[in-house]
N, C-alpha and C positions, 0 to 999 in steps of 0.2 A: 856375537854382536861385541861391538867394540866400545859400546856406549853403557856395557852393563857397571853395576858398581863393583869396586876392588875389595878384595879379600883377603886381610892381612893375618896370616897363623902366628898368635905371641907363643911359639915353642920351637923349639928343636927337636922333637920326638918322632923320631920315623914311625911309630906307632899310628902314632896320630896324623899324620901327611896320609899313612897307608890308609887308614880307616876314612878317612875325608875324599881320596882317590876311588875306596871305592863303591863310591857311591857317587859318580862322577862331578864331583867338586873340586876343583885343583885353583887354591890358594895364589893369587897373585905374586905374593911375599910372605916370605920367613923372618921372620924378628922375634927371636927368643927373649923373652923377658926377662933381665938380673935383675932377680931382688932377692932378699933373706927369706928363707922359707920354712924358719924354725919358728914352732908356734908358742905364743904368747904363755903366759904361767894361768894356768887352769883354763886353757882353750880349749874345747870341744874338737874331735876330729871332723864333725858336720861343721861348726863354724871355720877352723882351719880350711878345707878346701873351698869352702865359699868365699871367704877373706883372699886366699891367694889368687884364685881364679880374678874374683875382680880388679885384685891391686894388679895382676900382671897387664890387664885389657886397661887399664887406665894408665898405666906408664907405658905402653906401647903405645897407644892413642895419641898422650901427649905427643912422646919424639916425633910423630910423623904430623903433626901439626908445621913445622917449616917444610916440610917434604910435597911439593905442588903436584908432583904424580902421582902422589895418594893424598891426597885432597878429596875428603868425602870417603873414603874407603872404610870397611867394616872392620873390626878388630875382632879374631875369635881367642878367647884363654878359655886354659881350663886346666885343673890340679889333682891330681889321685890322692885320693891318703887312705893306708890300707889300717885297721885300727882292730883291737881284741878290748870289748868294751870301751872304756876311755880314753887306753894306751895305745898313743898313737907310734907305728912302728917306723921306722926308718927305708930312707931312700938307699938301698945296701949298696957301701961302695967298698966296704971290707969284709972279708970275708967272713971274720968273726960277727960280723955284723948279720951278715944273709944265714950265719951256723943259727945264732940265737931266735931269728925269725923263724925260721923252718921248726926248730923245733918247739917254739912258744906255737905255731898254725898247726901242728901235727893229732890225729885225730878230733880237733874242736874246731867251731864255728867262727869266723871273722866277718867283717863288713868293710865294703870299699867303698867309699865315697868319692863323686868326681862333682866336682864345682865347676859347671860352663858359664861362662859371661859372654856375652858379646855387647861390645860398644859401638858406637856410632858416632858419627864426626859433630852431631849439635850438644855432643853431650849427654845422652841418653848411655843407660847400661840398664843389662835385664843379665840377672844371675838364676841359676836352676841348679839345683844340687838334686843329684841320681846316687842311687843306694843300692848294693848290690849284697846278697849273703851269698855267701860261699864255705862249705865245709870240707876240709880236707882229711883224708886217711890217714888212718896211724901209718907214719913212715919210719921203715927200718932204718939202723946205722946205716947198710949202705947206701940206701935210697937217699939219705940226707949226704952221705961223703962223694957218693958219684954225680949228685946235682950240684953239690959245690965244686967238685971238679969240672965243670961244662962251662961256668962263669954266665951261665944265661941268665942269671942273679944281679948282674952289677948293675946298678944306676934303677933298679927296678923297688918301685914302692911293695915295702914288706917283703923282699927278697926272693920274689918268684915270677916267671912271667904265665899266665894263664896260656897265651897264645903258642908257647911250646911246650916244651918237654914235662912242664910243671900242671901242664894239662891233666897229665896222668893222677896227679895227686888229690883232684876233683871229686869227692863223692857227690856233691848236689850241691846246685846253684840256682839262687831264686831272684829273677831279676834281669837285668842288662847283661848279657855277657859282653858285649865291646866297650860298657863301663869299666869292669875291672881290665880289660885292654888299655884304657887311657881317654877313650872318649865315647860317651853315650850318643850312638851313633840318630837315632830314632829323635832324641829331645835336640841332638844339636841343628839338625835340618832343620826341624821344625823352629828353632830360636832364630836362623839363620832366615828363614821363609818371611818369620815375623820382622824382620828386619828388614823387608823388602829385598833381601838378594835374591838372585834369580838361579832357584837351585834348579828347576824346570828347564831352562833353557840352556844349563849347563849340561842337563843330560842329553838334549836334541844337539846340542853343538857334540859331545862324546863321540854320538851314533852316525854322526854327517862324515864324521872322521874314518869309521871304521867301514864304511861302506863303500 
């Protein structure tokens, strides 16, 4: 359908894009939000995930106000935070950061929070927080070193990617697996449908292309 609402994904994450495409949703535009993602003093992991998702959505929605091609578009934003208790783990960019995360996570449970925000052209926003509990096995020195050498951790919250080799570290997971990857699919699809985005029409269009 050519008159359907357009969807803008306020993220450059290939993982989030892949999860959307997995369920037949193809954003019309990828527009990552350039914001400061540092937590404020005393901010909890839950509050941080919610705040960043909402801020990303609002920043991108405002930037689209001057773009006639995306008038009325729905903006989808998300942010994932990994935490041990109230301690927020970084999105590891340096080997030392990733190593610190792995040693902290080894043999213990942690929580993964993703804030999802859907913003509409009328100024409305809806934010939802999804929480998943994950427990890692006790990691050997060799496992830590080999994983660090893989480079898979780079740019990942908590210094690991559950959809990759680090999936072998997971002893137990309670909650949404896709939430840990970076976007809780069930909740996201429900929110988009609630904003009148034609999720099922996309499914039909996708099927038609394969026939």
